[in-house]
N, C-alpha and C positions, 0 to 999 in steps of 0.2 A: 422668372427666366432670368432675369434681367440681375438675384441673387445668386443664377445659380456661375452663370456668365463669369459674376463679377467673382464668388470663392473657387474659379476651376485659374484664371489669372493671379490672382493671391499669389493659392497653389504652385502655380511654378513657377511664376517667380522664385518663391524663394527659392525652388526647385533651383533651377541657372543659380541664385544667387550661391547656396550649399557646393557648388559641382567641382571640386576641388582643382587648378591647377596644375598639366600634368609638365607643366615645359615649365617650372615652378621647386628650386632648388635654391635649401634653404642652408645657412651659414652660420653658424656660434663662432665668438670670437667672446672670450672673456667669457664665457655662458653668458654672454645677449645675442639675440635672434636678428637677421639679415637674411641676404638672399647672397648667391652667386655675383651675380651680374650687380646686386650695387656696391662691391666687395672690387671689383676689375672692373664697373667705370670707375666707380669713385675714391679707390681710397684702395691700387693699389700698390701707394708708393707708401702702405703705411703696416701694408703687411711682412711681420719676417718670417713667416714660414706657414706650410699651405700639410692640413693635412687631409687624404679623404678615406670614406667610406660610403660601397655601395652599395649596403641594405644595411636595418634598423641590427642583426646578426652580429652584425660586425662591430658597432657602435661600442667603445668604450665600456667600466665602470660610471667615469663623470661625466657623460654624454645620453647614457640606457635614456633619461628624460622624457631624450625630445626625440625615441623614435619610431613614433604616430609621422611627424613631418621626412622619415628616412627616407617612403616610400622609394625614392630620386632616388637614393641613396641622399650623404651628411658629410658637407666641408669643416670643418672646422682649420678653424686662422687661429694664427699664434698674429701680435701685436706686434711693434712695437714701438722701448717703454716710453717714448718719447711723444703714446700716436692716445692718447687719452680723452682728446678731447673731440670725439663722434658724437654728433645727438644722440641721445636710451634717452626712452623714459617704457618706464613700470608700462602694463599694460592697465592694473586695476586703477592707475592717475587717470587714462584714453577713456575707461568706463567711465567716471567723474570729469568730464572733458562735455559729457553726452546725455548728464544725468542718470545711469545705471550704475545701479549694486558694481561695489569696487569686485565684488568676487563674476560678477556675470562671464558667460566664457568668450573671448571675442576669438574671431574668424579670420581670416588671411588665408585670403587662395584657396577658401574652400576646406583649410584643415582649423576645428576646432581647438584652439587654446587654451582647454580648460585651470590651466593653473595661474591665476592674473596676478603673480610677483615677479610675471616673466618680463622682462626684460626687452624690448627689439633697440633696436634701433631707429632714426626716426626714417633716415636716407626712405626705409619702401614701405611709410606712412604716407602713398601717390593718393589712391581714393578712399575715403572713408566718411560710410553713416553707420548708422541704426538700420535696423528686415526683420522681420522675424523670425527667430526661430526658433522655430517646434512650438511654435506657441507662447514664446518673452521673447522680449526682446534683444539683440543685443548689435555687436559697432560690427562692422561688417572693411575690412580691411584690400585694396587688391592693391599687388607693388608693383605693377610696372602699372604705367597711361594708358 
């Protein structure tokens, strides 16, 4: 009975962590992933221009690879030329920090990023921990505190 209860709790916690956060609106600047909240809260003065796409179908060719995070739309920011100093890190480097294989998918607010070469802005790394993702370990990142 204990094993059954433990298995149920483990499965339900994994399911909870895997749910997509519908309130997260992703943004991309210079091929680096962040969130709209991150830019509006911390980097307003760094933004040169903004382009908003309402769905994955609207994305231009250079952003098609981000279609899986465009359910709630996607914002593309162009940063001012002197604003290259925003912290960024590749998902493979995050995996390495947690002792996982570099090519392991990373979960950000419930969205699975399969390409570990993807870079993200450090501002979105508010809460990181390792979770069970369909039988394999993966880093799960929550962008909001």
